[in-house]
C-alpha atoms as one frame of an Amber mdcrd trajectory, in Angstrom:
protein
   0.000   0.000   0.000   1.407   3.380  -1.007   2.435   5.753   1.776   0.076
   8.497   0.559  -2.851   6.066   0.777  -2.021   5.320   4.400  -1.932   9.028
   5.160  -5.352   9.886   3.684  -7.867  10.047   6.518 -11.419  11.120   7.324
 -12.220  12.967  10.560 -15.241  11.482  12.338 -15.219  12.537  16.004 -15.626
  15.803  17.881 -12.038  15.684  19.107 -10.607  15.141  15.605 -10.150  11.381
  15.574  -9.411  10.304  11.990  -9.732   6.948  10.228  -7.667   5.757   7.239
  -9.770   6.314   4.125  -8.579   3.199   2.335  -9.419   0.997   5.354 -12.987
   2.306   5.427 -13.468   1.946   1.666 -12.010  -1.550   1.302 -12.382  -3.068
   4.774 -15.212  -4.666   6.688 -17.067  -2.546   9.223 -19.925  -2.905  11.669
 -21.815  -0.077  13.410 -24.362  -0.954  16.077 -26.467   0.733  18.725 -30.100
   0.926  19.800 -32.500   3.431  18.284 -31.487   7.005  19.114 -27.916   6.120
  20.080 -26.320   7.772  17.027 -25.795   4.759  14.773 -27.203   6.288  11.579
 -25.494   9.605  12.319 -22.156   7.820  12.490 -22.769   6.242   9.092 -23.765
   9.627   7.655 -20.625  11.328   9.026 -18.439   8.690   7.365 -20.451   8.975
   4.150 -20.202  12.772   4.056 -16.445  12.654   4.524 -15.967  10.084   1.763
 -18.136  12.074  -0.673 -16.378  15.336   0.222 -13.033  13.737  -0.623 -14.375
  12.404  -3.935 -14.729   8.727  -3.032 -17.744   6.622  -3.852 -20.207   4.248
  -2.213 -23.660   2.696  -2.434 -26.053   2.836   0.525 -28.825   0.284   1.027
 -31.353   2.508   2.814 -34.174   0.586   4.500 -35.954   3.579   6.083 -35.611
   6.317   3.443 -33.457   8.482   5.732 -30.348   9.202   3.656 -31.855  11.533
   1.050 -30.575  14.493   3.111 -27.188  13.867   1.462 -28.628  15.478  -1.671
 -28.353  18.865   0.046 -24.615  18.956  -0.547 -23.718  16.130  -2.884 -24.665
  14.856  -6.316 -26.262  11.585  -5.250 -28.577   9.334  -7.265 -31.573   8.316
  -5.134 -33.313   5.249  -6.594 -36.178   3.208  -5.180 -39.836   2.251  -5.495
 -41.755   5.522  -5.162 -41.982   9.002  -6.611 -39.922  10.507  -3.803 -36.843
   8.949  -5.383 -35.037  10.354  -8.410 -35.814   7.218 -10.408 -38.197   4.351
  -9.732 -36.381   1.057 -10.284 -36.990  -2.698 -10.248 -34.704  -5.760 -10.189
 -34.342  -5.483 -13.981 -32.437  -2.223 -13.413 -29.857  -3.813 -11.106 -26.967
  -3.846 -13.574 -27.596  -0.233 -14.601 -27.520   0.829 -10.960 -24.246  -1.025
 -10.363 -22.766   0.447 -13.553 -23.700   3.973 -12.476 -22.257   3.503  -8.996
 -19.005   1.698  -9.743 -18.077   2.544 -13.336 -19.589   6.032 -13.689 -18.659
   7.004 -10.106 -22.168   8.190  -9.190 -22.898   7.813  -5.443 -26.152   5.842
  -5.093 -28.789   5.589  -2.375 -30.686   2.347  -2.993 -33.877   3.139  -1.055
 -35.909  -0.030  -0.463 -38.294   1.545   2.043 -41.016   1.886  -0.611 -41.216
  -1.797  -1.557 -44.233  -3.538  -0.041 -42.940  -6.871  -1.335 -39.929  -7.800
   0.786 -38.842 -10.462  -1.680 -38.709  -7.932  -4.520 -36.572  -5.593  -2.398
 -34.221  -8.424  -1.439 -33.944  -9.550  -5.066 -33.048  -6.005  -6.125 -30.386
  -5.708  -3.410 -28.949  -9.114  -4.299 -28.744  -8.370  -8.009 -27.197  -4.915
  -7.522 -24.589  -6.262  -5.083 -23.837  -9.250  -7.344 -23.191  -6.931 -10.306
 -20.985  -4.723  -8.130 -18.951  -7.733  -6.999 -18.464  -8.977 -10.564 -17.587
  -5.536 -11.922 -15.063  -4.958  -9.137 -13.029  -7.838 -10.543 -12.395  -5.633
 -13.579 -12.497  -2.153 -12.036 -10.486  -2.950  -8.869 -10.979   0.407  -7.163
 -11.930   1.199  -3.559 -15.693   1.168  -3.134 -17.887   0.926  -0.023 -21.227
  -0.883   0.282 -23.123   0.358   3.359 -26.165  -1.690   4.430 -28.736  -0.599
   7.018 -30.597  -3.214   9.097 -27.984  -5.871   8.417 -29.872  -8.422  10.528
 -32.590  -8.572   7.860 -30.190  -9.657   5.127 -27.476 -11.500   7.066 -29.219
 -12.905  10.176 -27.648 -15.069  12.833 -30.222 -17.791  12.159 -31.800 -18.715
   8.847 -29.115 -16.975   6.816 -29.214 -19.397   3.905 -30.696 -16.969   1.366
 -28.844 -16.074  -1.816 -28.287 -12.538  -0.511 -26.890 -13.775   2.811 -24.474
 -16.084   1.003 -23.377 -13.243  -1.266 -22.758 -10.872   1.644 -20.689 -13.533
   3.425 -18.654 -13.995   0.264 -17.995 -10.264  -0.001 -16.993 -10.205   3.664
 -14.374 -12.889   2.978 -13.173 -11.979  -0.530 -14.260  -8.423  -1.268 -11.153
  -6.738   0.118  -8.923  -8.286  -2.561 -10.998  -6.484  -5.184 -11.232  -3.214
  -3.258 -14.864  -3.914  -2.342 -15.552  -2.830   1.231 -18.706  -3.511   3.223
 -20.175  -1.936   6.362 -23.213  -3.374   8.131 -25.540  -1.406  10.418 -27.852
  -2.927  13.017 -29.671  -2.127  16.238 -29.409  -5.776  17.301 -25.895  -7.246
  17.076 -27.187 -10.484  18.588 -29.356 -10.959  15.461 -26.499 -10.498  12.958
 -24.404 -13.399  11.697 -21.470 -13.695  14.129 -19.060 -14.780  11.405 -19.499
 -11.396   9.763 -18.989  -9.442  13.007 -15.813 -11.360  13.881 -14.385 -10.693
  10.388 -14.806  -6.918  10.692 -11.651  -4.866  11.093 -13.386  -1.723  12.346
 -16.424  -1.606  14.630 -18.433   1.082  16.405 -20.446   0.171  19.498 -23.020
   2.766  20.555 -25.471   2.401  23.457 -26.965  -1.077  23.895 -29.277  -2.188
  26.692 -30.840  -5.491  25.638 -29.172  -8.352  27.531 -28.321 -10.464  24.473
 -26.828  -7.456  22.647 -24.742  -6.410  25.653 -23.495  -9.996  25.858 -22.248
  -9.824  22.263 -20.509  -6.524  23.033 -18.889  -8.197  26.032 -17.536 -11.005
  23.856 -15.822  -8.423  21.618 -14.916  -5.625  24.037 -14.831  -7.302  27.440
 -17.378  -7.214  30.267 -16.181  -3.909  31.741 -16.683  -1.992  28.497 -19.979
  -3.804  27.854 -21.280  -2.456  31.169 -20.220   1.076  30.180 -22.052   0.835
  26.849 -25.427   0.693  28.582 -24.995   4.250  29.919 -23.615   5.943  26.790
 -25.099   9.244  25.656 -26.239   9.722  22.064 -23.202   9.901  19.803 -20.868
   8.158  22.246 -19.364   4.829  21.336 -16.417   2.490  21.487 -14.368   2.573
  18.283 -12.447  -0.644  17.691  -9.845  -0.642  14.891  -7.744  -3.648  13.952
  -5.085  -1.691  12.054  -3.764  -0.164  15.285  -5.255  -2.624  17.825  -7.072
   0.232  19.548 -10.351   0.435  21.459 -11.223   4.063  22.228 -14.232   5.741
  23.781 -15.195   8.539  21.370 -18.044  10.921  20.589 -18.878  11.152  16.898
 -19.501  14.630  15.542 -22.879  15.680  14.187 -23.490  15.199  10.468 -23.725
  18.313   8.289 -26.666  17.337   6.064 -30.373  17.174   6.897 -31.315  14.586
   9.509 -34.132  12.835   7.651 -34.185  10.055  10.252 -34.885  12.316  13.254
 -37.999  11.391  15.233 -40.844  13.915  14.731 -41.512  16.006  17.825 -44.689
  17.339  19.407 -44.124  20.809  17.942 -45.057  19.410  14.519 -48.672  19.907
  15.729 -50.028  23.395  15.127 -52.438  24.418  17.883 -55.154  26.587  16.260
 -56.138  29.763  18.081 -59.555  31.432  18.264 -62.515  29.062  18.183 -60.303
  25.993  17.690 -60.866  23.371  15.018 -63.590  25.295  13.168 -61.244  28.269
  12.633 -58.461  25.951  11.533 -60.653  24.334   8.890 -61.733  27.738   7.566
 -58.203  29.166   7.452 -56.423  29.846   4.183 -53.678  27.388   5.098 -56.043
  24.527   5.868 -55.112  21.240   4.173 -58.813  20.882   3.302 -58.757  24.091
   1.217 -58.588  22.952  -2.411 -58.106  26.464  -3.841 -54.774  26.388  -5.706
 -54.078  29.979  -4.694 -54.276  29.115  -0.998 -51.481  26.518  -1.073 -49.051
  27.686   1.575 -45.918  26.396   3.243 -44.585  28.177   6.299 -40.836  27.531
   6.277 -40.431  28.556   9.908 -43.185  26.308  11.205 -42.532  23.412   8.841
 -38.786  23.209   9.423 -37.865  19.677  10.579 -37.877  19.174  14.320 -34.448
  18.512  15.795 -35.176  18.826  19.489 -35.942  15.100  19.661 -32.974  14.027
  17.534 -30.032  12.045  18.826 -28.082  14.968  20.243 -30.965  16.789  21.985
 -31.621  20.499  22.279 -28.038  21.588  23.089 -26.542  20.275  19.842 -29.522
  21.395  17.813 -29.168  24.961  19.083 -25.678  25.307  17.645 -26.350  23.497
  14.404 -26.439  25.352  11.074 -27.601  22.619   8.710 -29.532  23.786   5.644
 -32.929  22.248   4.869 -34.099  22.271   1.280 -37.535  23.439   0.220 -38.322
  19.908  -0.944 -37.818  18.638   2.608 -40.007  21.383   4.042 -42.747  20.450
   1.622 -42.451  16.752   2.473 -43.407  17.549   6.052 -46.157  19.968   5.048
 -47.787  17.392   2.781 -47.415  14.617   5.356 -49.245  16.807   7.881 -52.131
  17.121   5.412 -52.508  13.383   4.836 -56.190  12.536   4.277 -58.071  10.065
   6.458 -60.859   8.724   4.238 -62.583  12.123   4.408 -64.607  11.162   7.440
 -65.745   7.807   6.039 -65.992   4.822   8.355 -63.094   2.350   8.542 -62.848
   0.029   5.544 -63.347  -3.112   7.574 -66.684  -1.740   8.867 -68.144  -1.043
   5.402 -70.339  -3.379   3.435 -70.033  -3.841  -0.343 -72.541  -1.090  -1.214
 -70.807   1.485   0.968 -67.426   0.555  -0.474 -68.700   1.043  -4.024 -70.025
   4.486  -3.063 -66.696   5.355  -1.485 -64.876   4.216  -4.642 -67.088   6.527
  -6.728 -66.228   9.454  -4.449 -62.503   8.698  -4.789 -62.812   8.566  -8.576
 -64.510  11.971  -8.567 -61.701  13.430  -6.455 -59.095  11.898  -8.761 -60.832
  13.352 -11.820 -60.867  16.799 -10.170 -57.116  16.590  -9.576 -56.559  15.453
 -13.155 -58.530  18.475 -14.394 -56.310  20.751 -12.314 -53.216  19.177 -13.831
 -54.676  19.711 -17.311 -55.274  23.392 -16.535 -51.707  23.797 -15.305 -50.383
  22.163 -18.457 -52.463  24.533 -20.601 -51.045  27.502 -18.690 -47.532  26.171
 -19.173 -48.124  25.881 -22.920 -48.817  29.641 -23.032 -45.766  30.446 -20.879
 -43.092  27.795 -21.443 -40.346  27.590 -18.864 -36.708  27.805 -19.814 -34.624
  24.669 -19.640 -32.892  24.307 -16.279 -30.051  22.331 -17.810 -29.218  24.940
 -20.446 -29.487  27.950 -18.096 -27.429  26.553 -15.228 -25.110  29.486 -14.377
 -22.513  27.164 -12.862 -22.170  25.193 -16.082 -22.465  21.988 -14.056 -23.976
  19.077 -15.951 -26.198  17.885 -13.119 -26.571  14.119 -13.089 -24.830  13.725
 -16.456 -22.834  10.689 -15.401 -25.934   8.905 -14.205 -27.837   9.772 -17.399
 -25.267   7.981 -19.515 -26.222   4.743 -17.783 -29.857   5.227 -16.726 -32.380
   7.267 -18.676 -32.731  10.219 -16.301 -34.027  13.713 -17.228 -31.530  16.585
 -17.006 -32.913  18.027 -13.767 -33.641  14.738 -12.008 -30.996  15.016  -9.270
 -32.186  18.419  -8.085 -35.912  17.985  -8.911 -36.774  14.350  -8.163 -40.539
  14.628  -8.388 -42.487  13.127 -11.270 -46.210  13.176 -11.860 -47.867  10.108
 -10.291 -50.180   7.753 -12.170 -53.785   7.375 -10.927 -54.887   3.912  -9.774
 -57.163   1.816 -11.950 -60.580   1.073 -10.367 -61.427  -2.609  -9.973 -63.916
  -4.297 -12.273 -67.227  -4.825 -10.435 -69.310  -7.879 -11.208 -73.019  -7.371
 -11.868 -74.106 -10.316  -9.744 -72.493 -11.933  -6.745 -72.643 -15.722  -7.019
 -71.072 -16.638  -3.742 -69.530 -15.507  -0.464 -66.040 -15.869  -1.936 -66.771
 -13.440  -4.777 -68.287 -10.900  -2.403 -65.226 -11.070  -0.134 -62.902 -10.756
  -3.135 -64.796  -7.729  -4.450 -64.745  -6.019  -1.051 -61.008  -6.630  -0.869
 -60.445  -5.130  -4.329 -62.532  -2.071  -3.493 -60.713  -1.569  -0.193 -57.352
  -1.784  -1.931 -58.464   0.755  -4.535 -59.551   3.177  -1.813 -56.166   2.960
  -0.120 -54.342   3.442  -3.406 -56.548   6.425  -4.245 -55.686   8.094  -0.958
 -52.000   7.644  -1.681 -52.487   8.958  -5.202 -54.256  12.092  -4.000 -51.438
  12.803  -1.561 -48.743  12.226  -4.164 -50.472  14.331  -6.795 -51.050  17.136
  -4.314 -47.354  17.017  -3.442 -46.515  17.089  -7.158 -48.649  20.189  -7.785
 -47.276  22.065  -4.781 -43.683  21.272  -5.699 -44.213  22.539  -9.218 -45.685
  25.792  -7.928 -42.855  26.352  -5.438 -40.322  25.705  -8.188 -42.059  28.209
 -10.462 -42.944  25.459 -12.888 -46.719  25.091 -13.434 -46.514  22.068 -15.704
């Protein structure tokens, strides 16, 4: 290993502790800690440092909490819903791997939107398999970071194709420059062979007996006892390259904390006569007038008082939150609840059919609004963002050479959603089974319609805020 490679380091702690870049990119790591202990923040700090220095990685994001990286970095966010830059399926696995490894485009593989766990696991397997094969030719340092490692490489029942592949990368990936880092809240549920092969580990707060026992096997009983009382951000950092075990406090990440727990101040207490005034206000989520769409950036800013570091850290933080993030929270707060209808499981077939008709009417109204906006845009066409970029930066160009992505996809990842198709209703019911099946289809359509209305409303608001009324 060249001397300059040994000297390149990333700073990860508040007191300036640095880790060798090449060891992080090509080695095997494990970061663990219970919810709120700082585990995901630690991964984000390492990720930010690698991206700042121009190195690359792919993140398997199980909770959709890494999109905040897009604030500062050109990152391709792919997954199963419209909140990603590109919606992908297992057939796109090789293109994703090509973009990440060959075209040097950092990738967030967001599997939080897949309802089918098998489809998500197949996508992860195929992407990782293509990365492993391509690394044989490329042979350059590259990090694969996987959240919720216990789901894909469990201590018991780890005979899946993905588990076997991850074990293989743990044993042979380093020779190709292919590093891997697993994240988990439950070290006792992760395959022990993987943990014992890791050459750098971070142990944040753990309290469950079985997890503390695993920490004791690695760190010793005295340190395992200390782990139970760690504050958020504190952890033991174990590194094989210098045989060190140090108690450290990781610094706070610079990008938006999309994984922070929502706080109570996300509720807006209406003044005056209470709920009636709130419903009549111009900013009410029930107001369908396009002119009344409003986002209050001060009120809708993401809550950080309940995040890992508490109020003291949040007070001194200067992270920037994009308008897209603000709008995410504003739209989530306006999520519909069946418009006052009774719960689906309490409706009979006739009531469900009536509810379906109401949803179709709402969907048609939204479609008409989109048509009006498109007509307005035809009279006043917007200039191309790609051609007028004053910085001359070809946003997302490397990704577009591999995946068919529009010019502005990295900075404007919202695409118009597609309305759900209503189920076919039989004229006569010939049995209990058919009635149950029809009720199930109608219920599913209602749920999909609610999601569609929310997504389309988000789409329209984003276009208005961006000055694009298409």
